[in-house]
C-alpha positions in Angstrom: 51.3 119.4 13.9 51.8 116.3 15.8 51.7 116.5 19.7 55.5 115.0 21.3 54.7 112.1 23.7 56.4 111.5 26.7 58.9 109.0 25.2 59.5 111.6 22.5 60.7 114.1 24.9 62.8 111.5 26.6 64.6 110.4 23.4 64.9 114.3 22.5 66.8 114.6 25.5 69.0 111.3 25.8 70.1 112.4 22.4 70.9 116.0 23.9 74.4 117.0 25.9 74.1 116.5 29.6 74.2 119.7 31.1 77.2 120.7 34.0 75.9 122.3 37.1 77.2 126.1 37.3 77.6 126.2 40.7 80.3 122.8 41.1 81.1 121.9 37.7 79.6 118.5 38.0 77.5 116.6 35.5 73.7 116.9 36.2 71.3 113.7 36.7 67.9 113.3 34.7 65.3 113.4 36.8 61.6 112.3 36.0 58.9 114.6 37.8 57.3 112.8 40.6 53.1 111.8 40.1 52.8 114.3 43.4 54.2 117.3 43.0 56.0 118.8 45.9 57.1 122.3 45.0 54.6 124.7 44.2 51.7 122.3 43.5 52.0 123.6 39.7 54.9 121.4 38.3 57.4 122.4 36.2 55.6 122.1 32.7 58.4 119.4 31.6 58.4 115.6 32.6 62.2 115.4 32.9 64.8 118.1 34.2 68.3 117.8 34.7 69.0 118.1 38.9 72.4 118.4 40.5 72.8 115.5 42.8 76.5 116.3 44.3 75.8 117.0 47.8 79.1 119.2 48.2 77.4 121.4 45.8 77.6 125.0 47.5 74.1 126.0 47.5 73.0 122.7 48.5 75.7 122.8 51.7 74.8 126.5 52.3 70.9 125.9 52.1 70.3 124.0 55.1 71.4 127.1 57.6 69.5 129.4 55.4 66.5 127.6 55.5 66.6 127.0 58.9 67.2 130.6 59.9 64.8 132.3 57.4 61.9 129.8 57.4 62.6 127.3 60.6 62.5 124.6 58.4 64.9 121.7 57.6 65.7 121.8 54.1 68.1 123.1 51.5 68.2 123.6 48.0 69.3 121.6 44.5 70.2 123.2 41.1 67.9 121.9 38.4 68.0 122.5 34.9 64.8 122.9 32.2 66.2 120.6 29.4 63.9 122.6 26.6 65.7 126.0 27.7 68.9 125.4 29.4 67.9 127.6 32.3 69.0 126.8 35.8 66.6 127.2 38.9 66.5 125.9 42.5 64.3 123.0 44.1 63.7 122.5 47.7 64.2 119.2 49.3 64.0 118.1 52.7 66.7 115.4 53.0 69.7 114.4 51.8 68.0 111.5 49.5 65.0 113.7 48.8 64.3 113.4 45.2 66.8 110.7 44.5 63.8 108.1 43.8 63.1 109.9 40.6 66.7 109.6 39.1 66.7 108.1 35.5 69.9 106.3 35.0 70.6 103.0 32.9 68.9 100.7 34.6 65.7 102.2 34.8 65.9 103.1 31.1 66.1 99.2 30.7 63.3 98.2 32.8 61.5 100.8 31.2 62.3 99.4 27.7 61.6 96.0 28.7 58.3 96.8 30.2 57.4 98.2 26.6 58.2 95.1 25.5 56.5 92.9 27.7 53.4 95.2 27.3 53.3 95.0 23.1 53.8 91.1 23.6 50.8 90.7 26.3 48.5 92.9 23.7 49.8 90.6 21.0 48.8 87.8 22.8 45.8 89.0 23.7 44.2 90.1 20.5 45.3 86.4 19.1 43.3 85.0 21.7 40.2 87.3 21.2 40.6 86.1 17.5 40.6 82.4 18.3 37.9 83.0 21.6 40.4 81.6 23.7 39.6 82.5 27.4 42.9 80.6 28.8 45.7 83.4 27.8 43.5 85.9 29.1 43.4 84.4 32.4 46.7 83.3 32.5 47.9 86.7 31.8 45.6 88.3 34.5 46.8 86.0 37.0 50.6 86.4 36.3 52.1 88.6 38.6 54.9 89.4 36.2 52.5 90.8 33.7 52.4 94.6 33.0 49.5 96.0 34.7 47.9 97.6 31.3 48.1 94.0 29.9 46.0 92.5 33.0 43.6 95.3 33.1 42.9 94.2 29.2 42.8 90.8 30.1 40.2 91.2 32.9 38.1 93.2 30.4 38.3 90.7 27.6 37.3 87.9 30.6 34.0 89.4 30.5 33.1 88.3 27.5 35.4 85.1 27.1 35.3 83.8 30.4 33.3 80.6 31.3 32.9 79.0 34.5 36.4 77.2 34.4 37.8 81.1 34.7 36.1 81.4 37.8 37.4 79.2 40.2 41.0 80.7 39.5 39.6 84.1 40.0 37.4 83.8 43.2 39.0 85.1 46.1 41.9 86.2 44.6 43.5 89.6 45.6 45.8 91.4 43.4 46.7 94.2 46.4 46.1 96.7 43.6 42.9 98.3 44.0 42.2 99.1 40.0 42.9 95.3 39.3 40.9 94.1 41.8 37.7 95.9 40.8 38.5 95.0 37.3 38.6 91.2 38.4 35.6 91.5 40.5 33.6 93.1 37.7 34.5 90.2 35.4 33.5 87.6 37.6 30.1 89.4 37.9 29.9 89.4 33.9 30.7 85.9 33.6 28.6 84.7 36.5 25.5 86.7 34.8 26.1 85.0 31.3 26.9 81.4 32.6 24.0 81.6 35.2 26.0 80.8 37.8 27.0 81.7 41.4 28.8 80.5 44.6 27.4 77.6 46.7 27.2 80.1 50.1 27.9 76.9 51.9 31.1 75.4 50.4 32.2 78.3 47.9 31.4 76.0 44.8 30.3 77.3 41.5 27.0 76.0 40.7 23.8 77.1 38.5 21.6 79.8 39.9 18.5 77.6 39.6 20.5 74.8 41.4 18.0 73.8 44.2 21.0 71.2 45.7 24.5 72.1 45.6 26.4 68.9 43.7 29.4 69.7 45.7 28.3 69.8 49.3 24.5 68.4 49.1 22.9 71.6 50.8 20.3 73.8 49.5 22.0 77.0 48.2 19.2 78.8 48.9 18.4 78.3 52.9 
């Protein structure tokens, strides 16, 4: 028996009827569970739910006063539905915009599809580059901000083996603003330097040989 992937779950849900909120009669919106849970800390057991985002829905309208009176919190509830069972329950929200960032609409689905295509194309390009022992393509994909993170990480991993001295200059002092990518690139730089017996000149930051007694760029002794 094969396990159902998150993509399989989404495709199954998209091919099923959209549930109607039993409290206001409005069609519910497909909602993706956030990476950081904000309910009871245990999650809902499903990656996707249907939720009512109608601000005139009776439980949402009356929930503010209920929470303030009984719990002293500024909060309300939205009705949600489990796609697997069709069961309706309530989820606490702490603002009118709470949870709206996880709504899955046609635009988001299109972006996800485009990213899947980009990932596939990126890995195909990297596989060909590895077969050709070409270090230019991995470097290009690593530095391309439009490339998916998974592709850029794989490119950094490949450069540990394929990168040479010409790969170092574009990578040195480059910052992605992403800790995982930054660490992967630092790791690749270190591997390339060890394999090519190179280092940065402490005076001019140009790439030189480890054994060089005089920097060919600035003329200073890099060991002083």
